C-alpha positions in Angstrom: 47.1 -30.9 -84.2 44.8 -30.2 -87.2 42.9 -33.3 -86.6 42.4 -32.1 -82.9 41.1 -28.7 -83.9 38.6 -30.2 -86.4 37.4 -32.6 -83.8 36.8 -29.7 -81.3 35.1 -27.7 -84.1 32.7 -30.6 -84.9 31.9 -31.1 -81.2 31.2 -27.4 -80.8 28.8 -27.5 -83.9 27.1 -30.5 -82.6 26.5 -28.8 -79.2 25.0 -25.7 -81.0 22.7 -27.8 -83.1 21.7 -30.3 -80.4 17.8 -30.4 -80.2 17.8 -31.5 -76.6 19.2 -28.1 -75.7 16.1 -26.4 -76.9 14.0 -29.0 -75.0 15.9 -28.2 -71.8 15.4 -24.4 -72.3 11.6 -25.0 -72.8 11.5 -27.0 -69.6 13.2 -24.2 -67.8 10.8 -21.7 -69.2 7.8 -23.8 -68.1 9.3 -24.3 -64.6 9.7 -20.4 -64.3 6.0 -20.0 -65.3 4.8 -22.6 -62.8 6.8 -21.0 -60.0 5.3 -17.6 -60.9 1.7 -19.0 -60.8 2.5 -20.6 -57.4 3.7 -17.3 -56.1 0.5 -15.6 -57.3 -1.6 -18.3 -55.6 0.2 -17.9 -52.3 -0.2 -14.1 -52.4 -3.9 -14.3 -53.3 -6.5 -13.2 -50.7 -8.5 -16.3 -51.6 -5.6 -18.6 -50.8 -7.1 -21.7 -49.2 -4.1 -22.3 -46.9 -4.0 -18.9 -45.2 -5.6 -18.3 -41.8 -6.7 -14.8 -42.5 -10.3 -13.7 -43.1 -11.2 -11.8 -46.2 -14.2 -10.2 -47.9 -13.9 -9.9 -51.7 -16.5 -7.8 -53.6 -16.8 -8.6 -57.3 -18.3 -5.9 -59.6 -19.4 -3.5 -56.7 -22.7 -1.6 -57.5 -23.5 -3.5 -60.7 -26.2 -5.9 -61.6 -24.0 -9.0 -61.2 -22.3 -8.0 -57.9 -21.0 -10.8 -55.6 -19.5 -11.0 -52.3 -17.2 -13.8 -51.2 -16.4 -14.1 -47.5 -13.7 -16.3 -46.3 -13.7 -17.2 -42.6 -10.9 -19.6 -41.7 -11.4 -22.6 -44.2 -15.0 -21.8 -45.0 -16.0 -19.7 -48.1 -19.5 -18.1 -48.4 -20.8 -16.6 -51.6 -23.5 -14.1 -51.8 -25.0 -12.9 -55.1 -26.9 -9.6 -55.3 -30.7 -10.0 -55.9 -33.5 -7.6 -56.6 -35.3 -8.4 -53.3 -35.3 -5.9 -50.5 -34.1 -7.0 -47.0 -36.3 -6.6 -44.0 -36.1 -7.3 -40.4 -36.5 -5.9 -36.9 -34.0 -3.5 -35.5 -33.4 -0.2 -33.8 -31.9 2.9 -35.4 -28.5 3.6 -33.7 -27.3 6.6 -35.6 -26.8 8.4 -38.9 -24.1 8.5 -41.5 -23.1 11.7 -43.4 -21.0 11.9 -46.6 -18.7 15.0 -46.5 -17.8 17.0 -49.7 -14.4 15.2 -49.9 -16.2 11.8 -50.0 -15.4 10.6 -46.4 -18.2 9.1 -44.3 -18.9 10.2 -40.7 -21.1 8.1 -38.4 -22.9 10.0 -35.7 -24.6 7.7 -33.0 -28.0 8.7 -31.7 -28.3 9.3 -27.9 
């Protein structure tokens, strides 16, 4: 009886000090981190596997502003430059900013 209790106590102590248990716990932690990163990738607007179209503006209004446009599987990147755009066109209306910050477009007739 005493011999059996000693053997069980030794086995319990060996399980507590087993270095493989800490390795298994580290593997579980890394697996949880990888799953979290995959979930972030799936929910990202720039996910290459989604069919939705997105426009992402980085640093809006600053010197290093960029726009990334995703249409289907195609990504286009536009970087802000100091050049002014020009072209031919016709004025079609005016936009007004109200005191609360909303914009209203008024077409010309």
